[in-house]
PyMOL Python script that loads the backbone (N, CA, C, O; Angstrom):
from pymol import cmd

cmd.read_pdbstr("""\
ATOM      1  N   UNK A   1     105.498  95.526 103.972  1.00  0.00           N
ATOM      2  CA  UNK A   1     106.238  95.253 105.232  1.00  0.00           C
ATOM      3  C   UNK A   1     106.623  96.506 105.793  1.00  0.00           C
ATOM      4  O   UNK A   1     106.726  96.570 107.018  1.00  0.00           O
ATOM      5  N   UNK A   2     106.892  97.688 104.971  1.00  0.00           N
ATOM      6  CA  UNK A   2     107.365  98.965 105.420  1.00  0.00           C
ATOM      7  C   UNK A   2     106.423  99.524 106.278  1.00  0.00           C
ATOM      8  O   UNK A   2     106.740 100.072 107.334  1.00  0.00           O
ATOM      9  N   UNK A   3     104.929  99.378 105.753  1.00  0.00           N
ATOM     10  CA  UNK A   3     103.977 100.010 106.569  1.00  0.00           C
ATOM     11  C   UNK A   3     103.770  99.386 108.019  1.00  0.00           C
ATOM     12  O   UNK A   3     103.345 100.080 108.942  1.00  0.00           O
ATOM     13  N   UNK A   4     104.065  98.156 108.161  1.00  0.00           N
ATOM     14  CA  UNK A   4     104.188  97.409 109.471  1.00  0.00           C
ATOM     15  C   UNK A   4     105.199  97.799 110.286  1.00  0.00           C
ATOM     16  O   UNK A   4     105.088  97.921 111.506  1.00  0.00           O
ATOM     17  N   UNK A   5     106.354  98.034 109.543  1.00  0.00           N
ATOM     18  CA  UNK A   5     107.598  98.427 110.322  1.00  0.00           C
ATOM     19  C   UNK A   5     107.155  99.813 110.926  1.00  0.00           C
ATOM     20  O   UNK A   5     107.290  99.998 112.135  1.00  0.00           O
ATOM     21  N   UNK A   6     106.684 100.687 110.197  1.00  0.00           N
ATOM     22  CA  UNK A   6     106.296 102.115 110.611  1.00  0.00           C
ATOM     23  C   UNK A   6     105.458 101.967 111.717  1.00  0.00           C
ATOM     24  O   UNK A   6     105.830 102.402 112.807  1.00  0.00           O
ATOM     25  N   UNK A   7     104.251 101.349 111.575  1.00  0.00           N
ATOM     26  CA  UNK A   7     103.394 100.987 112.743  1.00  0.00           C
ATOM     27  C   UNK A   7     103.828 100.697 114.010  1.00  0.00           C
ATOM     28  O   UNK A   7     103.444 101.260 115.035  1.00  0.00           O
ATOM     29  N   UNK A   8     104.888  99.533 113.903  1.00  0.00           N
ATOM     30  CA  UNK A   8     105.393  99.190 115.033  1.00  0.00           C
ATOM     31  C   UNK A   8     106.178 100.308 115.678  1.00  0.00           C
ATOM     32  O   UNK A   8     106.164 100.478 116.897  1.00  0.00           O
ATOM     33  N   UNK A   9     106.921 101.132 114.774  1.00  0.00           N
ATOM     34  CA  UNK A   9     107.754 102.099 115.276  1.00  0.00           C
ATOM     35  C   UNK A   9     107.001 103.111 116.094  1.00  0.00           C
ATOM     36  O   UNK A   9     107.465 103.491 117.169  1.00  0.00           O
ATOM     37  N   UNK A  10     105.817 103.581 115.614  1.00  0.00           N
ATOM     38  CA  UNK A  10     104.800 104.548 116.326  1.00  0.00           C
ATOM     39  C   UNK A  10     104.256 103.754 117.475  1.00  0.00           C
ATOM     40  O   UNK A  10     104.018 104.404 118.492  1.00  0.00           O
ATOM     41  N   UNK A  11     104.011 102.448 117.498  1.00  0.00           N
ATOM     42  CA  UNK A  11     103.519 101.645 118.724  1.00  0.00           C
ATOM     43  C   UNK A  11     104.605 101.938 119.829  1.00  0.00           C
ATOM     44  O   UNK A  11     104.171 101.812 120.974  1.00  0.00           O
ATOM     45  N   UNK A  12     106.021 102.330 119.711  1.00  0.00           N
ATOM     46  CA  UNK A  12     106.823 102.290 120.405  1.00  0.00           C
ATOM     47  C   UNK A  12     107.656 101.136 120.646  1.00  0.00           C
ATOM     48  O   UNK A  12     108.122 100.894 121.759  1.00  0.00           O
ATOM     49  N   UNK A  13     107.844 100.446 119.667  1.00  0.00           N
ATOM     50  CA  UNK A  13     108.613  99.226 119.766  1.00  0.00           C
ATOM     51  C   UNK A  13     110.092  99.372 119.362  1.00  0.00           C
ATOM     52  O   UNK A  13     110.493 100.017 118.393  1.00  0.00           O
ATOM     53  N   UNK A  14     110.859  98.677 120.249  1.00  0.00           N
ATOM     54  CA  UNK A  14     112.367  98.838 119.847  1.00  0.00           C
ATOM     55  C   UNK A  14     112.794  98.234 118.663  1.00  0.00           C
ATOM     56  O   UNK A  14     112.152  97.285 118.212  1.00  0.00           O
ATOM     57  N   UNK A  15     113.807  98.662 118.090  1.00  0.00           N
ATOM     58  CA  UNK A  15     114.361  98.253 116.839  1.00  0.00           C
ATOM     59  C   UNK A  15     114.462  96.834 116.719  1.00  0.00           C
ATOM     60  O   UNK A  15     114.103  96.253 115.695  1.00  0.00           O
ATOM     61  N   UNK A  16     114.957  96.218 117.761  1.00  0.00           N
ATOM     62  CA  UNK A  16     115.183  94.659 118.106  1.00  0.00           C
ATOM     63  C   UNK A  16     113.812  94.105 117.864  1.00  0.00           C
ATOM     64  O   UNK A  16     113.611  93.342 116.919  1.00  0.00           O
ATOM     65  N   UNK A  17     112.755  94.509 118.787  1.00  0.00           N
ATOM     66  CA  UNK A  17     111.569  93.970 118.580  1.00  0.00           C
ATOM     67  C   UNK A  17     110.955  94.175 117.088  1.00  0.00           C
ATOM     68  O   UNK A  17     110.321  93.224 116.630  1.00  0.00           O
ATOM     69  N   UNK A  18     111.075  95.158 116.426  1.00  0.00           N
ATOM     70  CA  UNK A  18     110.616  95.274 115.145  1.00  0.00           C
ATOM     71  C   UNK A  18     111.265  94.090 114.257  1.00  0.00           C
ATOM     72  O   UNK A  18     110.670  93.162 113.709  1.00  0.00           O
ATOM     73  N   UNK A  19     112.497  94.346 114.265  1.00  0.00           N
ATOM     74  CA  UNK A  19     113.399  93.202 113.434  1.00  0.00           C
ATOM     75  C   UNK A  19     112.699  91.888 113.726  1.00  0.00           C
ATOM     76  O   UNK A  19     112.221  91.286 112.764  1.00  0.00           O
ATOM     77  N   UNK A  20     112.565  91.295 115.130  1.00  0.00           N
ATOM     78  CA  UNK A  20     112.108  90.129 115.259  1.00  0.00           C
ATOM     79  C   UNK A  20     110.685  89.948 114.930  1.00  0.00           C
ATOM     80  O   UNK A  20     110.332  88.862 114.470  1.00  0.00           O
ATOM     81  N   UNK A  21     109.793  90.930 115.122  1.00  0.00           N
ATOM     82  CA  UNK A  21     108.378  90.803 114.686  1.00  0.00           C
ATOM     83  C   UNK A  21     108.213  90.449 113.077  1.00  0.00           C
ATOM     84  O   UNK A  21     107.494  89.586 112.574  1.00  0.00           O
ATOM     85  N   UNK A  22     109.006  91.281 112.498  1.00  0.00           N
ATOM     86  CA  UNK A  22     109.064  91.136 110.854  1.00  0.00           C
ATOM     87  C   UNK A  22     109.605  89.827 110.596  1.00  0.00           C
ATOM     88  O   UNK A  22     108.931  89.187 109.789  1.00  0.00           O
ATOM     89  N   UNK A  23     110.535  89.294 111.006  1.00  0.00           N
ATOM     90  CA  UNK A  23     111.116  88.087 110.816  1.00  0.00           C
ATOM     91  C   UNK A  23     110.072  87.087 111.055  1.00  0.00           C
ATOM     92  O   UNK A  23     109.983  86.168 110.240  1.00  0.00           O
ATOM     93  N   UNK A  24     109.249  87.131 112.076  1.00  0.00           N
ATOM     94  CA  UNK A  24     108.338  86.062 112.439  1.00  0.00           C
ATOM     95  C   UNK A  24     107.143  86.187 111.465  1.00  0.00           C
ATOM     96  O   UNK A  24     106.549  85.162 111.132  1.00  0.00           O
ATOM     97  N   UNK A  25     106.781  87.342 111.012  1.00  0.00           N
ATOM     98  CA  UNK A  25     105.623  87.448 109.999  1.00  0.00           C
ATOM     99  C   UNK A  25     106.285  86.905 108.617  1.00  0.00           C
ATOM    100  O   UNK A  25     105.547  86.404 107.769  1.00  0.00           O
ATOM    101  N   UNK A  26     107.442  86.991 108.437  1.00  0.00           N
ATOM    102  CA  UNK A  26     108.066  86.809 107.128  1.00  0.00           C
ATOM    103  C   UNK A  26     107.966  85.287 107.151  1.00  0.00           C
ATOM    104  O   UNK A  26     107.507  84.748 106.145  1.00  0.00           O
ATOM    105  N   UNK A  27     108.332  84.554 108.153  1.00  0.00           N
ATOM    106  CA  UNK A  27     108.422  82.977 108.237  1.00  0.00           C
ATOM    107  C   UNK A  27     106.871  82.625 108.179  1.00  0.00           C
ATOM    108  O   UNK A  27     106.550  81.614 107.556  1.00  0.00           O
ATOM    109  N   UNK A  28     106.043  83.278 108.695  1.00  0.00           N
ATOM    110  CA  UNK A  28     104.441  83.084 108.492  1.00  0.00           C
ATOM    111  C   UNK A  28     104.129  83.081 107.024  1.00  0.00           C
ATOM    112  O   UNK A  28     103.548  82.180 106.420  1.00  0.00           O
ATOM    113  N   UNK A  29     104.542  84.090 106.579  1.00  0.00           N
ATOM    114  CA  UNK A  29     104.189  84.148 105.126  1.00  0.00           C
ATOM    115  C   UNK A  29     104.752  83.138 104.249  1.00  0.00           C
ATOM    116  O   UNK A  29     104.116  82.793 103.253  1.00  0.00           O
ATOM    117  N   UNK A  30     105.852  82.644 104.514  1.00  0.00           N
ATOM    118  CA  UNK A  30     106.447  81.553 103.734  1.00  0.00           C
ATOM    119  C   UNK A  30     105.993  80.252 103.922  1.00  0.00           C
ATOM    120  O   UNK A  30     105.992  79.397 103.036  1.00  0.00           O
ATOM    121  N   UNK A  31     105.524  80.056 105.308  1.00  0.00           N
ATOM    122  CA  UNK A  31     104.743  78.871 105.755  1.00  0.00           C
ATOM    123  C   UNK A  31     103.502  78.763 105.015  1.00  0.00           C
ATOM    124  O   UNK A  31     103.197  77.717 104.442  1.00  0.00           O
ATOM    125  N   UNK A  32     102.665  79.950 105.000  1.00  0.00           N
ATOM    126  CA  UNK A  32     101.448  79.880 104.175  1.00  0.00           C
ATOM    127  C   UNK A  32     101.571  79.581 102.651  1.00  0.00           C
ATOM    128  O   UNK A  32     100.824  78.820 102.037  1.00  0.00           O
ATOM    129  N   UNK A  33     102.619  80.286 102.119  1.00  0.00           N
ATOM    130  CA  UNK A  33     102.958  80.078 100.531  1.00  0.00           C
ATOM    131  C   UNK A  33     103.171  78.669 100.475  1.00  0.00           C
ATOM    132  O   UNK A  33     102.682  78.032  99.542  1.00  0.00           O
ATOM    133  N   UNK A  34     103.835  78.112 101.352  1.00  0.00           N
ATOM    134  CA  UNK A  34     104.336  76.550 101.025  1.00  0.00           C
ATOM    135  C   UNK A  34     103.078  75.634 101.102  1.00  0.00           C
ATOM    136  O   UNK A  34     102.731  74.890 100.184  1.00  0.00           O
ATOM    137  N   UNK A  35     102.423  75.766 102.306  1.00  0.00           N
ATOM    138  CA  UNK A  35     101.281  74.965 102.779  1.00  0.00           C
ATOM    139  C   UNK A  35     100.179  75.090 101.923  1.00  0.00           C
ATOM    140  O   UNK A  35      99.523  74.093 101.621  1.00  0.00           O
ATOM    141  N   UNK A  36      99.866  76.357 101.442  1.00  0.00           N
ATOM    142  CA  UNK A  36      98.763  76.634 100.691  1.00  0.00           C
ATOM    143  C   UNK A  36      98.624  76.970  99.054  1.00  0.00           C
ATOM    144  O   UNK A  36      97.718  77.439  98.365  1.00  0.00           O
ATOM    145  N   UNK A  37     100.046  76.467  98.771  1.00  0.00           N
ATOM    146  CA  UNK A  37     100.528  76.624  97.238  1.00  0.00           C
ATOM    147  C   UNK A  37     100.081  77.917  96.699  1.00  0.00           C
ATOM    148  O   UNK A  37      99.443  77.999  95.650  1.00  0.00           O
ATOM    149  N   UNK A  38     100.428  78.960  97.444  1.00  0.00           N
ATOM    150  CA  UNK A  38      99.989  80.302  97.160  1.00  0.00           C
ATOM    151  C   UNK A  38     101.496  80.980  96.581  1.00  0.00           C
ATOM    152  O   UNK A  38     102.556  80.901  97.203  1.00  0.00           O
ATOM    153  N   UNK A  39     101.324  81.616  95.325  1.00  0.00           N
ATOM    154  CA  UNK A  39     102.489  82.330  94.878  1.00  0.00           C
ATOM    155  C   UNK A  39     102.663  83.697  95.511  1.00  0.00           C
ATOM    156  O   UNK A  39     103.795  84.181  95.545  1.00  0.00           O
ATOM    157  N   UNK A  40     101.587  84.384  96.036  1.00  0.00           N
ATOM    158  CA  UNK A  40     101.747  85.647  96.685  1.00  0.00           C
ATOM    159  C   UNK A  40     101.001  85.411  98.038  1.00  0.00           C
ATOM    160  O   UNK A  40     100.038  84.645  98.078  1.00  0.00           O
ATOM    161  N   UNK A  41     101.451  86.071  99.146  1.00  0.00           N
ATOM    162  CA  UNK A  41     100.843  86.084 100.348  1.00  0.00           C
ATOM    163  C   UNK A  41     100.002  87.326 100.411  1.00  0.00           C
ATOM    164  O   UNK A  41     100.533  88.411 100.170  1.00  0.00           O
ATOM    165  N   UNK A  42      98.500  87.232 100.774  1.00  0.00           N
ATOM    166  CA  UNK A  42      97.752  88.212 100.850  1.00  0.00           C
ATOM    167  C   UNK A  42      97.264  88.203 102.321  1.00  0.00           C
ATOM    168  O   UNK A  42      96.521  87.296 102.698  1.00  0.00           O
ATOM    169  N   UNK A  43      97.657  89.175 103.153  1.00  0.00           N
ATOM    170  CA  UNK A  43      97.121  89.246 104.588  1.00  0.00           C
ATOM    171  C   UNK A  43      95.641  89.447 104.752  1.00  0.00           C
ATOM    172  O   UNK A  43      95.090  89.039 105.774  1.00  0.00           O
ATOM    173  N   UNK A  44      95.072  89.959 103.948  1.00  0.00           N
ATOM    174  CA  UNK A  44      93.638  90.104 103.849  1.00  0.00           C
ATOM    175  C   UNK A  44      92.852  88.654 103.891  1.00  0.00           C
ATOM    176  O   UNK A  44      91.716  88.506 104.340  1.00  0.00           O
ATOM    177  N   UNK A  45      93.535  87.795 103.433  1.00  0.00           N
ATOM    178  CA  UNK A  45      92.888  86.563 103.375  1.00  0.00           C
ATOM    179  C   UNK A  45      93.337  85.399 104.451  1.00  0.00           C
ATOM    180  O   UNK A  45      92.963  84.232 104.331  1.00  0.00           O
ATOM    181  N   UNK A  46      94.150  85.841 105.474  1.00  0.00           N
ATOM    182  CA  UNK A  46      94.374  85.025 106.658  1.00  0.00           C
ATOM    183  C   UNK A  46      93.124  84.654 107.398  1.00  0.00           C
ATOM    184  O   UNK A  46      92.333  85.520 107.773  1.00  0.00           O
ATOM    185  N   UNK A  47      92.938  83.364 107.614  1.00  0.00           N
ATOM    186  CA  UNK A  47      91.845  82.775 108.373  1.00  0.00           C
ATOM    187  C   UNK A  47      92.281  82.418 109.601  1.00  0.00           C
ATOM    188  O   UNK A  47      93.482  82.254 109.816  1.00  0.00           O
ATOM    189  N   UNK A  48      91.209  82.234 110.682  1.00  0.00           N
ATOM    190  CA  UNK A  48      91.516  81.813 111.885  1.00  0.00           C
ATOM    191  C   UNK A  48      92.251  80.221 111.709  1.00  0.00           C
ATOM    192  O   UNK A  48      93.275  79.893 112.307  1.00  0.00           O
ATOM    193  N   UNK A  49      91.555  79.414 110.842  1.00  0.00           N
ATOM    194  CA  UNK A  49      92.076  78.294 110.569  1.00  0.00           C
ATOM    195  C   UNK A  49      93.735  78.278 110.368  1.00  0.00           C
ATOM    196  O   UNK A  49      94.547  77.624 111.023  1.00  0.00           O
ATOM    197  N   UNK A  50      93.966  79.107 109.373  1.00  0.00           N
ATOM    198  CA  UNK A  50      95.519  79.006 109.122  1.00  0.00           C
ATOM    199  C   UNK A  50      96.415  79.644 110.173  1.00  0.00           C
ATOM    200  O   UNK A  50      97.624  79.412 110.185  1.00  0.00           O
ATOM    201  N   UNK A  51      95.798  80.485 111.099  1.00  0.00           N
ATOM    202  CA  UNK A  51      96.602  80.804 112.326  1.00  0.00           C
ATOM    203  C   UNK A  51      96.697  79.551 113.255  1.00  0.00           C
ATOM    204  O   UNK A  51      97.754  79.201 113.779  1.00  0.00           O
ATOM    205  N   UNK A  52      95.645  78.983 113.397  1.00  0.00           N
ATOM    206  CA  UNK A  52      95.445  77.687 114.310  1.00  0.00           C
ATOM    207  C   UNK A  52      96.645  76.633 113.766  1.00  0.00           C
ATOM    208  O   UNK A  52      97.537  76.173 114.479  1.00  0.00           O
ATOM    209  N   UNK A  53      96.448  76.358 112.303  1.00  0.00           N
ATOM    210  CA  UNK A  53      97.288  75.380 111.891  1.00  0.00           C
ATOM    211  C   UNK A  53      98.802  75.896 111.973  1.00  0.00           C
ATOM    212  O   UNK A  53      99.661  75.069 112.279  1.00  0.00           O
ATOM    213  N   UNK A  54      99.118  77.024 111.754  1.00  0.00           N
ATOM    214  CA  UNK A  54     100.488  77.648 111.940  1.00  0.00           C
ATOM    215  C   UNK A  54     100.801  77.464 113.364  1.00  0.00           C
ATOM    216  O   UNK A  54     101.928  77.038 113.615  1.00  0.00           O
ATOM    217  N   UNK A  55      99.859  77.754 114.519  1.00  0.00           N
ATOM    218  CA  UNK A  55     100.339  77.646 115.968  1.00  0.00           C
ATOM    219  C   UNK A  55     100.640  76.133 116.161  1.00  0.00           C
ATOM    220  O   UNK A  55     101.663  75.798 116.759  1.00  0.00           O
ATOM    221  N   UNK A  56      99.709  75.148 115.634  1.00  0.00           N
ATOM    222  CA  UNK A  56     100.059  73.635 115.821  1.00  0.00           C
ATOM    223  C   UNK A  56     101.455  73.522 115.257  1.00  0.00           C
ATOM    224  O   UNK A  56     102.274  72.918 115.949  1.00  0.00           O
ATOM    225  N   UNK A  57     101.809  73.977 114.194  1.00  0.00           N
ATOM    226  CA  UNK A  57     103.190  73.768 113.369  1.00  0.00           C
ATOM    227  C   UNK A  57     104.295  74.189 114.261  1.00  0.00           C
ATOM    228  O   UNK A  57     105.268  73.475 114.505  1.00  0.00           O
ATOM    229  N   UNK A  58     104.103  75.415 114.753  1.00  0.00           N
ATOM    230  CA  UNK A  58     105.154  75.780 115.878  1.00  0.00           C
ATOM    231  C   UNK A  58     105.122  75.001 116.956  1.00  0.00           C
ATOM    232  O   UNK A  58     106.220  74.677 117.409  1.00  0.00           O
ATOM    233  N   UNK A  59     103.946  74.520 117.614  1.00  0.00           N
ATOM    234  CA  UNK A  59     104.119  73.711 118.779  1.00  0.00           C
ATOM    235  C   UNK A  59     104.744  72.297 118.497  1.00  0.00           C
ATOM    236  O   UNK A  59     105.412  71.673 119.321  1.00  0.00           O
ATOM    237  N   UNK A  60     104.437  71.871 117.219  1.00  0.00           N
ATOM    238  CA  UNK A  60     105.307  70.576 116.821  1.00  0.00           C
ATOM    239  C   UNK A  60     106.870  70.801 116.535  1.00  0.00           C
ATOM    240  O   UNK A  60     107.736  69.963 116.788  1.00  0.00           O
ATOM    241  N   UNK A  61     107.057  71.848 116.064  1.00  0.00           N
ATOM    242  CA  UNK A  61     108.448  72.595 115.938  1.00  0.00           C
ATOM    243  C   UNK A  61     109.217  72.475 117.136  1.00  0.00           C
ATOM    244  O   UNK A  61     110.329  71.980 117.320  1.00  0.00           O
ATOM    245  N   UNK A  62     108.204  73.162 118.110  1.00  0.00           N
ATOM    246  CA  UNK A  62     109.122  73.294 119.393  1.00  0.00           C
ATOM    247  C   UNK A  62     109.178  72.038 120.041  1.00  0.00           C
ATOM    248  O   UNK A  62     110.227  71.813 120.643  1.00  0.00           O
ATOM    249  N   UNK A  63     108.290  71.155 120.062  1.00  0.00           N
ATOM    250  CA  UNK A  63     108.459  69.673 120.444  1.00  0.00           C
ATOM    251  C   UNK A  63     109.650  69.115 120.041  1.00  0.00           C
ATOM    252  O   UNK A  63     110.441  68.578 120.817  1.00  0.00           O
ATOM    253  N   UNK A  64     109.835  69.243 118.629  1.00  0.00           N
ATOM    254  CA  UNK A  64     111.136  68.618 117.916  1.00  0.00           C
ATOM    255  C   UNK A  64     112.490  69.330 118.530  1.00  0.00           C
ATOM    256  O   UNK A  64     113.462  68.622 118.794  1.00  0.00           O
ATOM    257  N   UNK A  65     112.518  70.528 118.712  1.00  0.00           N
ATOM    258  CA  UNK A  65     113.579  71.084 119.314  1.00  0.00           C
ATOM    259  C   UNK A  65     113.804  70.757 120.512  1.00  0.00           C
ATOM    260  O   UNK A  65     114.949  70.864 120.951  1.00  0.00           O
ATOM    261  N   UNK A  66     112.839  70.321 121.253  1.00  0.00           N
ATOM    262  CA  UNK A  66     113.032  69.892 122.717  1.00  0.00           C
ATOM    263  C   UNK A  66     113.454  68.447 122.681  1.00  0.00           C
ATOM    264  O   UNK A  66     114.350  68.096 123.449  1.00  0.00           O
ATOM    265  N   UNK A  67     112.984  67.708 121.992  1.00  0.00           N
ATOM    266  CA  UNK A  67     113.611  66.282 121.557  1.00  0.00           C
ATOM    267  C   UNK A  67     115.025  66.197 121.412  1.00  0.00           C
ATOM    268  O   UNK A  67     115.755  65.341 121.914  1.00  0.00           O
ATOM    269  N   UNK A  68     115.423  67.362 120.527  1.00  0.00           N
ATOM    270  CA  UNK A  68     116.749  67.176 120.022  1.00  0.00           C
ATOM    271  C   UNK A  68     117.847  67.841 120.753  1.00  0.00           C
ATOM    272  O   UNK A  68     119.038  67.612 120.541  1.00  0.00           O
ATOM    273  N   UNK A  69     117.347  68.748 121.699  1.00  0.00           N
ATOM    274  CA  UNK A  69     118.317  69.134 122.704  1.00  0.00           C
ATOM    275  C   UNK A  69     117.538  69.749 123.890  1.00  0.00           C
ATOM    276  O   UNK A  69     116.317  69.603 123.943  1.00  0.00           O
ATOM    277  N   UNK A  70     118.231  70.452 124.873  1.00  0.00           N
ATOM    278  CA  UNK A  70     117.576  71.097 126.015  1.00  0.00           C
ATOM    279  C   UNK A  70     117.151  72.468 125.931  1.00  0.00           C
ATOM    280  O   UNK A  70     117.446  73.269 126.818  1.00  0.00           O
ATOM    281  N   UNK A  71     116.410  72.818 124.823  1.00  0.00           N
ATOM    282  CA  UNK A  71     116.071  74.317 124.593  1.00  0.00           C
ATOM    283  C   UNK A  71     114.552  74.210 124.771  1.00  0.00           C
ATOM    284  O   UNK A  71     113.928  74.774 123.871  1.00  0.00           O
ATOM    285  N   UNK A  72     113.780  73.597 125.754  1.00  0.00           N
ATOM    286  CA  UNK A  72     112.552  73.433 125.887  1.00  0.00           C
ATOM    287  C   UNK A  72     111.910  74.749 126.231  1.00  0.00           C
ATOM    288  O   UNK A  72     110.947  75.098 125.548  1.00  0.00           O
ATOM    289  N   UNK A  73     112.351  75.563 127.264  1.00  0.00           N
ATOM    290  CA  UNK A  73     111.927  76.762 127.530  1.00  0.00           C
ATOM    291  C   UNK A  73     111.999  77.765 126.397  1.00  0.00           C
ATOM    292  O   UNK A  73     111.030  78.454 126.076  1.00  0.00           O
ATOM    293  N   UNK A  74     113.218  77.824 125.784  1.00  0.00           N
ATOM    294  CA  UNK A  74     113.450  78.636 124.639  1.00  0.00           C
ATOM    295  C   UNK A  74     112.595  78.518 123.565  1.00  0.00           C
ATOM    296  O   UNK A  74     112.058  79.492 123.039  1.00  0.00           O
ATOM    297  N   UNK A  75     112.411  77.174 123.149  1.00  0.00           N
ATOM    298  CA  UNK A  75     111.356  76.924 122.057  1.00  0.00           C
ATOM    299  C   UNK A  75     109.910  77.363 122.420  1.00  0.00           C
ATOM    300  O   UNK A  75     109.253  77.968 121.573  1.00  0.00           O
ATOM    301  N   UNK A  76     109.361  77.071 123.701  1.00  0.00           N
ATOM    302  CA  UNK A  76     108.177  77.556 124.110  1.00  0.00           C
ATOM    303  C   UNK A  76     108.187  79.230 123.803  1.00  0.00           C
ATOM    304  O   UNK A  76     107.353  79.854 123.146  1.00  0.00           O
ATOM    305  N   UNK A  77     109.215  79.680 124.384  1.00  0.00           N
ATOM    306  CA  UNK A  77     109.311  81.341 124.251  1.00  0.00           C
ATOM    307  C   UNK A  77     109.205  81.826 122.986  1.00  0.00           C
ATOM    308  O   UNK A  77     108.565  82.863 122.812  1.00  0.00           O
ATOM    309  N   UNK A  78     109.791  81.181 121.934  1.00  0.00           N
ATOM    310  CA  UNK A  78     110.046  81.468 120.548  1.00  0.00           C
ATOM    311  C   UNK A  78     108.481  81.441 119.726  1.00  0.00           C
ATOM    312  O   UNK A  78     107.942  82.291 119.017  1.00  0.00           O
ATOM    313  N   UNK A  79     108.078  80.200 120.125  1.00  0.00           N
ATOM    314  CA  UNK A  79     106.503  79.856 119.838  1.00  0.00           C
ATOM    315  C   UNK A  79     105.568  81.119 120.200  1.00  0.00           C
ATOM    316  O   UNK A  79     104.852  81.665 119.360  1.00  0.00           O
ATOM    317  N   UNK A  80     105.642  81.453 121.327  1.00  0.00           N
ATOM    318  CA  UNK A  80     104.788  82.583 121.957  1.00  0.00           C
ATOM    319  C   UNK A  80     105.102  83.888 121.229  1.00  0.00           C
ATOM    320  O   UNK A  80     104.210  84.633 120.824  1.00  0.00           O
ATOM    321  N   UNK A  81     106.532  84.160 121.064  1.00  0.00           N
ATOM    322  CA  UNK A  81     106.704  85.364 120.230  1.00  0.00           C
ATOM    323  C   UNK A  81     106.196  85.473 119.121  1.00  0.00           C
ATOM    324  O   UNK A  81     105.641  86.519 118.781  1.00  0.00           O
ATOM    325  N   UNK A  82     106.294  84.292 118.245  1.00  0.00           N
ATOM    326  CA  UNK A  82     105.931  84.236 116.886  1.00  0.00           C
ATOM    327  C   UNK A  82     104.483  84.530 116.658  1.00  0.00           C
ATOM    328  O   UNK A  82     104.101  85.204 115.701  1.00  0.00           O
ATOM    329  N   UNK A  83     103.576  83.942 117.674  1.00  0.00           N
ATOM    330  CA  UNK A  83     102.231  84.048 117.646  1.00  0.00           C
ATOM    331  C   UNK A  83     101.849  85.597 117.865  1.00  0.00           C
ATOM    332  O   UNK A  83     100.995  86.156 117.177  1.00  0.00           O
ATOM    333  N   UNK A  84     102.607  86.268 118.951  1.00  0.00           N
ATOM    334  CA  UNK A  84     102.415  87.520 119.271  1.00  0.00           C
ATOM    335  C   UNK A  84     102.645  88.452 118.198  1.00  0.00           C
ATOM    336  O   UNK A  84     101.883  89.382 117.935  1.00  0.00           O
ATOM    337  N   UNK A  85     103.926  88.131 117.461  1.00  0.00           N
ATOM    338  CA  UNK A  85     104.147  88.936 116.228  1.00  0.00           C
ATOM    339  C   UNK A  85     103.085  88.996 115.158  1.00  0.00           C
ATOM    340  O   UNK A  85     102.838  90.043 114.559  1.00  0.00           O
ATOM    341  N   UNK A  86     102.442  87.822 114.920  1.00  0.00           N
ATOM    342  CA  UNK A  86     101.343  87.554 113.898  1.00  0.00           C
ATOM    343  C   UNK A  86     100.210  88.249 114.260  1.00  0.00           C
ATOM    344  O   UNK A  86      99.599  88.885 113.400  1.00  0.00           O
ATOM    345  N   UNK A  87      99.803  88.219 115.521  1.00  0.00           N
ATOM    346  CA  UNK A  87      98.789  89.048 116.127  1.00  0.00           C
ATOM    347  C   UNK A  87      98.777  90.266 115.968  1.00  0.00           C
ATOM    348  O   UNK A  87      97.784  90.916 115.641  1.00  0.00           O
ATOM    349  N   UNK A  88     100.067  90.778 116.220  1.00  0.00           N
ATOM    350  CA  UNK A  88     100.352  92.313 116.210  1.00  0.00           C
ATOM    351  C   UNK A  88     100.312  92.737 114.652  1.00  0.00           C
ATOM    352  O   UNK A  88      99.852  93.814 114.271  1.00  0.00           O
ATOM    353  N   UNK A  89     100.802  91.845 113.885  1.00  0.00           N
ATOM    354  CA  UNK A  89     100.758  92.048 112.259  1.00  0.00           C
ATOM    355  C   UNK A  89      99.176  92.354 111.947  1.00  0.00           C
ATOM    356  O   UNK A  89      98.827  93.352 111.317  1.00  0.00           O
ATOM    357  N   UNK A  90      98.306  91.428 112.436  1.00  0.00           N
ATOM    358  CA  UNK A  90      97.045  91.459 111.849  1.00  0.00           C
ATOM    359  C   UNK A  90      96.172  92.846 112.589  1.00  0.00           C
ATOM    360  O   UNK A  90      95.363  93.527 111.959  1.00  0.00           O
ATOM    361  N   UNK A  91      96.513  93.056 113.942  1.00  0.00           N
ATOM    362  CA  UNK A  91      96.033  94.466 114.598  1.00  0.00           C
ATOM    363  C   UNK A  91      96.522  95.471 113.682  1.00  0.00           C
ATOM    364  O   UNK A  91      95.679  96.302 113.345  1.00  0.00           O
ATOM    365  N   UNK A  92      97.660  95.593 113.209  1.00  0.00           N
ATOM    366  CA  UNK A  92      98.377  96.729 112.237  1.00  0.00           C
ATOM    367  C   UNK A  92      97.523  96.694 111.020  1.00  0.00           C
ATOM    368  O   UNK A  92      97.209  97.789 110.554  1.00  0.00           O
ATOM    369  N   UNK A  93      97.158  95.781 110.516  1.00  0.00           N
ATOM    370  CA  UNK A  93      96.316  95.603 109.286  1.00  0.00           C
ATOM    371  C   UNK A  93      94.898  96.307 109.523  1.00  0.00           C
ATOM    372  O   UNK A  93      94.387  96.931 108.592  1.00  0.00           O
ATOM    373  N   UNK A  94      94.353  96.224 110.586  1.00  0.00           N
ATOM    374  CA  UNK A  94      93.079  96.515 110.908  1.00  0.00           C
ATOM    375  C   UNK A  94      92.976  98.047 111.134  1.00  0.00           C
ATOM    376  O   UNK A  94      91.928  98.659 110.933  1.00  0.00           O
ATOM    377  N   UNK A  95      94.337  98.741 111.644  1.00  0.00           N
ATOM    378  CA  UNK A  95      94.270 100.043 112.077  1.00  0.00           C
ATOM    379  C   UNK A  95      94.354 101.035 110.649  1.00  0.00           C
ATOM    380  O   UNK A  95      94.315 102.261 110.747  1.00  0.00           O
TER     381      UNK A  95
END
""", "prot")
cmd.dss("prot")
cmd.show_as("cartoon", "prot")
cmd.util.cbc("prot")
cmd.orient("prot")
């Protein structure tokens, strides 16, 4: 994660953005470990299917938040931000 943090810094991201991106990636890692019963997260094995399933999970989570209170726009924004964070993480792995 330290390499990712350094990469984000070099890309000109703010400290707040870096913290948020790392938090989103950690959430994705935990979700992968829980749903695929993996002891360790290996970013090299991320598949398009896993990303789509996580996106669906976030959409369902956003829908749940929307039904429980009036955070519809915030929930949608959080979902987009999480997906952007993970895409950025994958881009950093490739560079």
